[in-house]
N, CA, C, O and CB atoms as a CASP TS submission, in Angstrom:
PFRMAT TS
TARGET T0000
AUTHOR 0000-0000-0000
METHOD Language model
MODEL 1
PARENT N/A
ATOM      1  N   MET     1     -12.877  16.735  17.075  1.00  0.00           N
ATOM      2  CA  MET     1     -11.585  16.271  16.774  1.00  0.00           C
ATOM      3  C   MET     1     -10.749  17.015  16.096  1.00  0.00           C
ATOM      4  O   MET     1      -9.560  16.719  16.215  1.00  0.00           O
ATOM      5  CB  MET     1     -11.616  15.243  16.183  1.00  0.00           C
ATOM      6  N   ALA     2     -10.996  17.807  15.486  1.00  0.00           N
ATOM      7  CA  ALA     2     -10.209  18.867  14.568  1.00  0.00           C
ATOM      8  C   ALA     2      -9.407  19.675  16.134  1.00  0.00           C
ATOM      9  O   ALA     2      -8.344  20.249  15.902  1.00  0.00           O
ATOM     10  CB  ALA     2     -11.593  20.180  13.325  1.00  0.00           C
ATOM     11  N   GLY     3      -9.731  19.690  17.087  1.00  0.00           N
ATOM     12  CA  GLY     3      -9.115  20.783  17.917  1.00  0.00           C
ATOM     13  C   GLY     3      -7.555  19.549  18.617  1.00  0.00           C
ATOM     14  O   GLY     3      -6.406  19.866  18.923  1.00  0.00           O
ATOM     15  N   LYS     4      -8.459  17.746  18.643  1.00  0.00           N
ATOM     16  CA  LYS     4      -7.160  17.303  19.381  1.00  0.00           C
ATOM     17  C   LYS     4      -6.201  16.837  18.437  1.00  0.00           C
ATOM     18  O   LYS     4      -5.105  16.415  18.806  1.00  0.00           O
ATOM     19  CB  LYS     4      -7.386  16.176  20.415  1.00  0.00           C
ATOM     20  N   LEU     5      -6.641  16.900  16.902  1.00  0.00           N
ATOM     21  CA  LEU     5      -5.427  16.966  16.278  1.00  0.00           C
ATOM     22  C   LEU     5      -4.429  17.790  15.848  1.00  0.00           C
ATOM     23  O   LEU     5      -3.373  17.551  15.262  1.00  0.00           O
ATOM     24  CB  LEU     5      -5.561  16.618  15.612  1.00  0.00           C
ATOM     25  N   ALA     6      -5.225  19.380  16.458  1.00  0.00           N
ATOM     26  CA  ALA     6      -4.380  20.281  16.386  1.00  0.00           C
ATOM     27  C   ALA     6      -3.488  20.110  17.371  1.00  0.00           C
ATOM     28  O   ALA     6      -2.260  20.092  17.300  1.00  0.00           O
ATOM     29  CB  ALA     6      -4.892  21.408  16.365  1.00  0.00           C
ATOM     30  N   GLN     7      -4.171  19.992  18.264  1.00  0.00           N
ATOM     31  CA  GLN     7      -3.153  19.794  19.900  1.00  0.00           C
ATOM     32  C   GLN     7      -2.065  18.865  19.426  1.00  0.00           C
ATOM     33  O   GLN     7      -0.937  19.358  19.395  1.00  0.00           O
ATOM     34  CB  GLN     7      -4.103  18.865  21.511  1.00  0.00           C
ATOM     35  N   ASN     8      -2.182  17.773  19.100  1.00  0.00           N
ATOM     36  CA  ASN     8      -1.187  16.555  19.164  1.00  0.00           C
ATOM     37  C   ASN     8      -0.527  16.328  17.690  1.00  0.00           C
ATOM     38  O   ASN     8      -0.287  15.225  17.198  1.00  0.00           O
ATOM     39  CB  ASN     8      -2.033  15.107  19.662  1.00  0.00           C
ATOM     40  N   LYS     9      -0.237  17.846  16.966  1.00  0.00           N
ATOM     41  CA  LYS     9       0.305  17.560  15.509  1.00  0.00           C
ATOM     42  C   LYS     9       1.178  17.192  15.556  1.00  0.00           C
ATOM     43  O   LYS     9       1.317  16.403  14.621  1.00  0.00           O
ATOM     44  CB  LYS     9       0.460  18.353  14.627  1.00  0.00           C
ATOM     45  N   ASP    10       2.126  17.263  16.212  1.00  0.00           N
ATOM     46  CA  ASP    10       4.028  16.626  16.750  1.00  0.00           C
ATOM     47  C   ASP    10       3.649  15.251  16.817  1.00  0.00           C
ATOM     48  O   ASP    10       4.303  14.426  16.178  1.00  0.00           O
ATOM     49  CB  ASP    10       4.907  17.199  18.684  1.00  0.00           C
ATOM     50  N   VAL    11       2.547  14.860  17.603  1.00  0.00           N
ATOM     51  CA  VAL    11       2.835  13.250  18.224  1.00  0.00           C
ATOM     52  C   VAL    11       2.323  12.749  16.877  1.00  0.00           C
ATOM     53  O   VAL    11       2.935  11.789  16.408  1.00  0.00           O
ATOM     54  CB  VAL    11       1.831  12.566  19.870  1.00  0.00           C
ATOM     55  N   ALA    12       1.271  13.257  16.159  1.00  0.00           N
ATOM     56  CA  ALA    12       0.890  12.698  14.912  1.00  0.00           C
ATOM     57  C   ALA    12       2.349  12.740  13.943  1.00  0.00           C
ATOM     58  O   ALA    12       2.840  11.682  13.550  1.00  0.00           O
ATOM     59  CB  ALA    12      -0.462  13.632  14.262  1.00  0.00           C
ATOM     60  N   TYR    13       2.828  13.769  13.688  1.00  0.00           N
ATOM     61  CA  TYR    13       3.871  13.493  12.199  1.00  0.00           C
ATOM     62  C   TYR    13       5.168  12.696  12.879  1.00  0.00           C
ATOM     63  O   TYR    13       5.953  11.988  12.248  1.00  0.00           O
ATOM     64  CB  TYR    13       4.563  15.306  11.262  1.00  0.00           C
ATOM     65  N   LEU    14       5.209  12.937  14.142  1.00  0.00           N
ATOM     66  CA  LEU    14       6.084  11.912  14.607  1.00  0.00           C
ATOM     67  C   LEU    14       5.651  10.389  14.532  1.00  0.00           C
ATOM     68  O   LEU    14       6.616   9.626  14.484  1.00  0.00           O
ATOM     69  CB  LEU    14       6.357  12.232  15.948  1.00  0.00           C
ATOM     70  N   SER    15       4.578   9.871  14.516  1.00  0.00           N
ATOM     71  CA  SER    15       4.093   8.654  14.220  1.00  0.00           C
ATOM     72  C   SER    15       4.377   8.304  13.015  1.00  0.00           C
ATOM     73  O   SER    15       5.005   7.287  12.722  1.00  0.00           O
ATOM     74  CB  SER    15       2.870   8.542  14.403  1.00  0.00           C
ATOM     75  N   TYR    16       3.883   9.219  12.144  1.00  0.00           N
ATOM     76  CA  TYR    16       3.766   8.754  11.076  1.00  0.00           C
ATOM     77  C   TYR    16       5.625   8.141  10.175  1.00  0.00           C
ATOM     78  O   TYR    16       5.948   7.139   9.539  1.00  0.00           O
ATOM     79  CB  TYR    16       2.833  10.040  10.411  1.00  0.00           C
ATOM     80  N   LYS    17       6.552   9.716  10.732  1.00  0.00           N
ATOM     81  CA  LYS    17       7.728   9.326  10.713  1.00  0.00           C
ATOM     82  C   LYS    17       8.273   7.907  11.123  1.00  0.00           C
ATOM     83  O   LYS    17       9.108   7.320  10.435  1.00  0.00           O
ATOM     84  CB  LYS    17       8.210  10.158  11.328  1.00  0.00           C
ATOM     85  N   LEU    18       7.740   7.384  12.310  1.00  0.00           N
ATOM     86  CA  LEU    18       8.434   6.160  13.055  1.00  0.00           C
ATOM     87  C   LEU    18       7.631   4.934  11.984  1.00  0.00           C
ATOM     88  O   LEU    18       8.305   3.941  11.710  1.00  0.00           O
ATOM     89  CB  LEU    18       7.966   6.042  15.126  1.00  0.00           C
ATOM     90  N   ALA    19       6.449   5.022  11.505  1.00  0.00           N
ATOM     91  CA  ALA    19       5.661   4.006  10.602  1.00  0.00           C
ATOM     92  C   ALA    19       6.289   4.166   9.441  1.00  0.00           C
ATOM     93  O   ALA    19       5.728   3.348   8.711  1.00  0.00           O
ATOM     94  CB  ALA    19       4.103   4.205  10.420  1.00  0.00           C
ATOM     95  N   THR    20       7.155   4.746   8.773  1.00  0.00           N
ATOM     96  CA  THR    20       7.556   4.965   7.276  1.00  0.00           C
ATOM     97  C   THR    20       8.808   3.700   7.630  1.00  0.00           C
ATOM     98  O   THR    20       9.450   3.495   8.661  1.00  0.00           O
ATOM     99  CB  THR    20       8.165   6.948   6.689  1.00  0.00           C
ATOM    100  N   ILE    21       8.812   3.043   6.384  1.00  0.00           N
ATOM    101  CA  ILE    21       9.979   1.759   6.162  1.00  0.00           C
ATOM    102  C   ILE    21      10.825   2.832   5.064  1.00  0.00           C
ATOM    103  O   ILE    21      10.256   3.654   4.346  1.00  0.00           O
ATOM    104  CB  ILE    21       9.223  -0.188   5.266  1.00  0.00           C
ATOM    105  N   LYS    22      11.839   2.678   5.107  1.00  0.00           N
ATOM    106  CA  LYS    22      12.739   3.227   4.496  1.00  0.00           C
ATOM    107  C   LYS    22      13.396   1.972   3.755  1.00  0.00           C
ATOM    108  O   LYS    22      13.858   0.953   4.268  1.00  0.00           O
ATOM    109  CB  LYS    22      13.580   4.062   5.417  1.00  0.00           C
ATOM    110  N   THR    23      13.307   2.336   2.373  1.00  0.00           N
ATOM    111  CA  THR    23      13.722   1.807   1.406  1.00  0.00           C
ATOM    112  C   THR    23      15.220   1.958   0.463  1.00  0.00           C
ATOM    113  O   THR    23      15.902   1.241  -0.270  1.00  0.00           O
ATOM    114  CB  THR    23      12.773   2.040   0.869  1.00  0.00           C
ATOM    115  N   ASP    24      15.235   3.045   0.874  1.00  0.00           N
ATOM    116  CA  ASP    24      16.777   3.684   0.190  1.00  0.00           C
ATOM    117  C   ASP    24      17.790   3.333   0.844  1.00  0.00           C
ATOM    118  O   ASP    24      18.680   4.084   0.448  1.00  0.00           O
ATOM    119  CB  ASP    24      17.001   5.229   0.141  1.00  0.00           C
ATOM    120  N   VAL    25      18.269   2.550   1.719  1.00  0.00           N
ATOM    121  CA  VAL    25      18.963   2.026   2.836  1.00  0.00           C
ATOM    122  C   VAL    25      20.210   1.122   2.455  1.00  0.00           C
ATOM    123  O   VAL    25      20.102  -0.101   2.374  1.00  0.00           O
ATOM    124  CB  VAL    25      17.979   1.253   3.661  1.00  0.00           C
ATOM    125  N   GLU    26      21.011   1.577   2.302  1.00  0.00           N
ATOM    126  CA  GLU    26      22.592   0.589   1.751  1.00  0.00           C
ATOM    127  C   GLU    26      22.888  -0.224   2.400  1.00  0.00           C
ATOM    128  O   GLU    26      23.420   0.280   3.389  1.00  0.00           O
ATOM    129  CB  GLU    26      23.964   1.160   1.667  1.00  0.00           C
ATOM    130  N   LEU    27      22.872  -1.528   2.485  1.00  0.00           N
ATOM    131  CA  LEU    27      23.388  -2.464   3.621  1.00  0.00           C
ATOM    132  C   LEU    27      24.551  -3.017   2.661  1.00  0.00           C
ATOM    133  O   LEU    27      24.626  -2.950   1.434  1.00  0.00           O
ATOM    134  CB  LEU    27      22.162  -3.755   4.317  1.00  0.00           C
ATOM    135  N   GLU    28      25.406  -3.565   3.562  1.00  0.00           N
ATOM    136  CA  GLU    28      26.893  -4.427   3.217  1.00  0.00           C
ATOM    137  C   GLU    28      26.456  -5.566   3.232  1.00  0.00           C
ATOM    138  O   GLU    28      27.484  -6.238   3.324  1.00  0.00           O
ATOM    139  CB  GLU    28      28.210  -4.375   4.221  1.00  0.00           C
ATOM    140  N   LEU    29      25.516  -6.335   3.200  1.00  0.00           N
ATOM    141  CA  LEU    29      24.814  -7.525   3.059  1.00  0.00           C
ATOM    142  C   LEU    29      24.694  -7.893   1.317  1.00  0.00           C
ATOM    143  O   LEU    29      24.217  -7.135   0.472  1.00  0.00           O
ATOM    144  CB  LEU    29      23.301  -7.297   3.853  1.00  0.00           C
ATOM    145  N   THR    30      25.128  -8.926   1.132  1.00  0.00           N
ATOM    146  CA  THR    30      24.318  -9.837  -0.598  1.00  0.00           C
ATOM    147  C   THR    30      23.048  -9.837  -0.242  1.00  0.00           C
ATOM    148  O   THR    30      22.607  -9.401   0.822  1.00  0.00           O
ATOM    149  CB  THR    30      24.734 -11.804  -1.098  1.00  0.00           C
ATOM    150  N   CYS    31      22.289 -10.443  -1.333  1.00  0.00           N
ATOM    151  CA  CYS    31      21.298 -11.469  -1.162  1.00  0.00           C
ATOM    152  C   CYS    31      21.206 -13.185  -0.654  1.00  0.00           C
ATOM    153  O   CYS    31      20.285 -13.926  -0.312  1.00  0.00           O
ATOM    154  CB  CYS    31      20.918 -11.409  -2.276  1.00  0.00           C
ATOM    155  N   GLU    32      22.617 -13.324  -0.809  1.00  0.00           N
ATOM    156  CA  GLU    32      23.375 -14.648  -0.458  1.00  0.00           C
ATOM    157  C   GLU    32      23.133 -14.740   0.807  1.00  0.00           C
ATOM    158  O   GLU    32      22.572 -15.762   1.201  1.00  0.00           O
ATOM    159  CB  GLU    32      24.893 -14.742  -0.715  1.00  0.00           C
ATOM    160  N   GLN    33      23.497 -13.688   1.765  1.00  0.00           N
ATOM    161  CA  GLN    33      24.085 -13.948   2.891  1.00  0.00           C
ATOM    162  C   GLN    33      22.608 -13.354   4.246  1.00  0.00           C
ATOM    163  O   GLN    33      22.670 -13.135   5.455  1.00  0.00           O
ATOM    164  CB  GLN    33      25.812 -12.985   2.818  1.00  0.00           C
ATOM    165  N   LEU    34      21.243 -13.275   3.058  1.00  0.00           N
ATOM    166  CA  LEU    34      20.347 -12.789   3.766  1.00  0.00           C
ATOM    167  C   LEU    34      18.993 -14.353   3.231  1.00  0.00           C
ATOM    168  O   LEU    34      17.779 -14.384   3.435  1.00  0.00           O
ATOM    169  CB  LEU    34      20.076 -10.831   3.257  1.00  0.00           C
ATOM    170  N   GLU    35      19.717 -15.209   2.672  1.00  0.00           N
ATOM    171  CA  GLU    35      18.824 -16.501   2.255  1.00  0.00           C
ATOM    172  C   GLU    35      18.770 -17.099   4.249  1.00  0.00           C
ATOM    173  O   GLU    35      19.501 -16.955   5.228  1.00  0.00           O
ATOM    174  CB  GLU    35      19.992 -17.961   0.670  1.00  0.00           C
ATOM    175  N   VAL    36      17.681 -17.656   3.999  1.00  0.00           N
ATOM    176  CA  VAL    36      17.488 -18.720   5.411  1.00  0.00           C
ATOM    177  C   VAL    36      18.761 -19.840   5.102  1.00  0.00           C
ATOM    178  O   VAL    36      18.963 -20.263   3.964  1.00  0.00           O
ATOM    179  CB  VAL    36      15.578 -19.732   5.467  1.00  0.00           C
ATOM    180  N   GLN    37      19.810 -20.366   6.611  1.00  0.00           N
ATOM    181  CA  GLN    37      20.797 -20.961   6.468  1.00  0.00           C
ATOM    182  C   GLN    37      20.637 -21.811   7.744  1.00  0.00           C
ATOM    183  O   GLN    37      20.008 -21.344   8.694  1.00  0.00           O
ATOM    184  CB  GLN    37      21.956 -20.119   6.242  1.00  0.00           C
ATOM    185  N   GLN    38      21.230 -23.147   7.807  1.00  0.00           N
ATOM    186  CA  GLN    38      21.207 -23.799   8.963  1.00  0.00           C
ATOM    187  C   GLN    38      21.920 -22.592  10.162  1.00  0.00           C
ATOM    188  O   GLN    38      22.611 -21.591   9.970  1.00  0.00           O
ATOM    189  CB  GLN    38      22.077 -25.318   8.716  1.00  0.00           C
ATOM    190  N   PRO    39      21.373 -23.242  11.459  1.00  0.00           N
ATOM    191  CA  PRO    39      21.749 -22.576  12.070  1.00  0.00           C
ATOM    192  C   PRO    39      23.516 -23.204  12.632  1.00  0.00           C
ATOM    193  O   PRO    39      23.915 -24.342  12.385  1.00  0.00           O
ATOM    194  CB  PRO    39      20.567 -22.364  12.936  1.00  0.00           C
ATOM    195  N   ASP    40      24.197 -22.321  13.272  1.00  0.00           N
ATOM    196  CA  ASP    40      25.658 -22.182  13.461  1.00  0.00           C
ATOM    197  C   ASP    40      25.540 -22.954  14.986  1.00  0.00           C
ATOM    198  O   ASP    40      25.584 -22.189  15.949  1.00  0.00           O
ATOM    199  CB  ASP    40      26.343 -20.374  13.392  1.00  0.00           C
ATOM    200  N   CYS    41      25.407 -24.267  15.244  1.00  0.00           N
ATOM    201  CA  CYS    41      25.861 -24.677  16.669  1.00  0.00           C
ATOM    202  C   CYS    41      26.782 -24.765  17.019  1.00  0.00           C
ATOM    203  O   CYS    41      26.706 -25.321  18.115  1.00  0.00           O
ATOM    204  CB  CYS    41      25.631 -25.534  17.092  1.00  0.00           C
ATOM    205  N   GLY    42      28.154 -24.461  16.674  1.00  0.00           N
ATOM    206  CA  GLY    42      29.242 -24.356  17.257  1.00  0.00           C
ATOM    207  C   GLY    42      29.618 -23.940  18.224  1.00  0.00           C
ATOM    208  O   GLY    42      30.815 -24.006  18.501  1.00  0.00           O
TER
END
């Protein structure tokens, strides 16, 4: 198994990076804008 990990080290690091949730991203939205609202059917 160690051999397979060594062969796919780049894939393992990419998978880890893709699975990491970023929590320090600034959004141009307020909390009120993220609340559930009625759909705009117009």
